C-alpha positions as CSV (number, residue, x, y, z in Angstrom):
1,M,16.7,3.4,26.0
2,G,13.9,2.0,23.7
3,L,13.0,3.0,20.2
4,I,10.3,5.6,19.5
5,A,7.8,5.1,16.7
6,R,6.8,8.4,15.1
7,I,3.6,7.7,13.2
8,T,2.1,10.2,10.7
9,F,-1.3,9.7,9.2
10,G,-1.9,11.6,5.9
11,N,-0.7,15.1,5.3
12,P,-2.2,18.6,6.0
13,A,-3.9,18.6,2.6
14,D,-6.1,15.7,3.9
15,A,-7.8,18.0,6.5
16,D,-11.4,18.9,6.5
17,P,-11.8,22.6,5.5
18,L,-13.7,23.5,8.7
19,H,-11.9,21.2,11.1
20,A,-8.2,20.9,10.5
21,D,-7.8,18.0,13.0
22,W,-10.1,15.8,11.0
23,F,-9.8,14.1,7.6
24,S,-12.1,15.3,4.8
25,L,-14.5,12.9,3.2
26,K,-16.2,12.8,-0.2
27,G,-19.6,11.3,-0.4
28,P,-21.6,12.1,2.8
29,K,-22.2,15.8,3.3
30,N,-21.1,17.6,6.5
31,V,-19.1,14.6,7.8
32,A,-15.4,14.2,8.5
33,L,-13.3,11.3,9.8
34,E,-11.5,11.6,13.1
35,L,-8.5,9.4,14.0
36,G,-7.5,9.0,17.6
37,T,-4.9,7.3,19.8
38,K,-5.8,4.4,22.1
39,D,-6.6,7.2,24.7
40,F,-8.9,8.9,22.2
41,N,-6.6,11.9,21.6
42,T,-7.2,13.3,18.2
43,I,-4.5,12.7,15.5
44,A,-4.5,15.5,13.0
45,P,-3.6,14.9,9.3
46,G,0.1,15.2,8.8
47,V,0.9,15.7,12.5
48,P,3.2,13.0,13.8
49,V,2.5,11.3,17.1
50,E,5.2,9.5,19.0
51,M,4.8,6.2,20.9
52,N,7.1,3.6,22.3
53,A,8.0,1.1,19.6
54,L,6.4,-2.3,20.1
55,G,7.9,-5.7,19.8
56,T,7.1,-8.4,17.2
57,G,3.6,-9.6,17.5
58,D,2.3,-6.5,19.4
59,A,-0.1,-4.0,17.8
60,Y,-0.9,-0.3,18.2
61,Q,-4.5,0.6,18.9
62,F,-6.2,3.5,17.1
63,H,-9.8,4.7,17.0
64,V,-11.8,6.1,14.1
65,R,-15.1,7.8,14.2
66,L,-17.3,10.0,11.9
67,R,-17.8,13.5,13.1
68,E,-20.5,16.1,12.1
69,T,-18.7,19.1,10.6
70,R,-21.9,21.3,10.5
71,P,-25.6,20.8,10.9
72,T,-27.6,18.6,8.7
73,V,-25.6,15.5,7.9
74,V,-26.5,13.9,4.5
75,G,-25.7,10.3,4.2
76,G,-23.7,8.6,1.5
77,E,-21.1,6.0,0.7
78,F,-17.4,6.8,1.1
79,S,-14.0,5.2,0.9
80,R,-11.0,7.0,2.3
81,L,-7.4,6.1,1.9
82,V,-5.0,7.5,4.5
83,R,-1.2,7.2,4.1
84,V,0.6,6.0,7.1
85,Q,4.3,6.7,7.7
86,V,6.2,5.2,10.5
87,D,9.7,6.4,11.4
88,Y,11.7,4.7,14.2
89,L,13.9,7.1,16.2
């Protein structure tokens, strides 16, 4: 039996007010950050995802994209820290 990696990005307080599965952003208006697994399944803030643990030298693949939260996106610069917690089971 192999190890399982339980990976949690951020916490529920990081969620966008209109879309709880996405991360809020400060800067651009009506835009949020969506994190996803290698299969493009959304990873919500504070909700752990479980994956098989990888060996030394291997890497997990995740996707990130900007999402429109409501009409009329207004551009702007942003920087977003996301806490990552990995627990091995």
